[in-house]
N, C-alpha and C positions, 0 to 999 in steps of 0.2 A: 798162126792160126787165130781167128777172130770170131766173135760174136757180134753181129751188127744190129743196129736199130732197124725197124721196118715200117715206120710211119710214112705218110704220104711224102712224095718227092718234092717238098717245098724248099728244103735245105737240110744238109747234114745227114743224108741217108746212105750214101755210098762212098767208097774209098776215094773216088775221084773228087769229091767235094768235101773232103775231110769229115766223113760221116761219123756218127756216134758208133764207136766200136770198142770192144774190150778184148784184150789179149787173153787167150786161153793159156793157162799156166804152162811153163816151159816143158813139163813132162807130158804135155798133151791131154792131161786129164782135166776136164772142165770142173770136176768135183773138188779140186784143190784150190778153192777161192771162194769168196762170198757169192751167192747168187739169189735171185728173187724167186720165191715160190718154193716148190718141192722137186721140180725138174730141172736139172742142171742145164746151163746154156748149150746150145748146139753150135757147131763149128760151121762157119759160112765163108764162102770165098769173096762175097761182096753183099752189100745191103740189097734187100729186095722190097723197095717201097711200094706201098699200095694204100688206097683209101681206107681199107679195112685193117691195115697193119697186121695181116695174117699170112702174107705170101710165103714167108719161110716155113710155115706149117705145112705147106703142100709138098715140100721135099724132105722134111726132117720132122723131128718130134715137136709137139706143141709145148714150148718152153715159156709161154707168156702166161704164167699162172701166179705172179707175185702180188697182183692186186686182189686183196680178198673182200673189199667192200667198195665197189665202184661208186663214183659220184652219182648221186641221185639228182637228176635234172630238176626235180620239183623242190629240192632243198634250197633254202635261202642262204647262199654263201656271201651275201653282201657284208656281213660282219667276219668273214673268214670261214674256213671249212676244214674238214678232216677226211683223210683216207686211211685205210688199213692195209698194210703190206705184210707179207711173210717173207723172212730172210733165212736162208740156210747157208751152211758152209762157213759160218763166222769162226775165225780163230784170232783171238785178240780183239781189235776194234775194227769195225767197218763203218762206212758212211753211205747212207741212202740219200741221194738227191732227187728231187721231183720238180718238174716244170709242167704247167698247164698252158697250152697254146690256145687261148680263148678265141683269137680271130683267124685261126687256121692259116697263118702266114709263115709258118716255120718256127722252130724253137729259138728263142733269143731274149733280149733284154726287156721286151714288152710283155712277158709272161709272168704269171704268179709262180713263185718259187718257194721251196721248203727244203730243209736238210735235217737229218737226223743221225746221231752217232749211236750205234748199236754195239753190244758186246756179247750178245747171245743169240742163238737161233730163236725163231718163232714169230708171232704176229706183233707187229708194232703200229702204233698210231702216229701219223704225221699230220701236223697242223699247218694250215696256210693262213696267215694273218690277212686281215683286210688291208690291201695296199692299193696303190694307185693303178695297178694293172688289173685288179678284180673288177669285173663289170657289175654294174647295178643289177639287181635281181631282175628287173623288167627287161634288161638288155642281154640276158644270158643267151648265148647262141644255141641253135638246136644241136649242135655237136662241137666237141672240142677234143683235142688230143692231149694225152698225158704221157710224159716221158719219165720213166724211172731208171736210175742208174745206181749201182752199188759197187763199191770197191773197198779193198783193205786199206785202212788208214784212219787217222784222226780226221774230222771234218775239215776240209780245207776247200777252197774254191775249185770248182769243176764246171766247165762249160757243157752245155747241152750237146755239142758236137765234139768231135776229136777223139783221140785214142786215150784209153786208160790202161794201166798195167795189168789189171786182172779184174775179176768181177762180171757183171752182166748189165 
């Protein structure tokens, strides 16, 4: 049983294209691992990509509540930026990974990236450094997609697509 990502179908949203997915813990209780927000991840048979990234909310609970301070499009991120996320279900250490797909071409190497090790539940601030993938303020797109993933572990490399052993 898995919880899938649900961003647009540019890449990595469904099982057929190695979509971003997190295994729900072996006992079938999604509360037994770290998750984003206060609502545990829902169990899905496959990704449900859409431009609003909300399709899975039509058939199950709205579990996309981990981002507590969305990116303000008028904020100048040209020197870097911050987001605030809420993490629950942490036992030991967990790692939050975040990618911003500025050009809406799918999550990958050309995105801004941040990671954060957490050892407790609650709101956490993630910083994005100014990097080669960050657009100039004048070139910020009208919309961009953010992918957040959390799993139990010390922070190690994680791709924006593919399977993780737990989390959301």
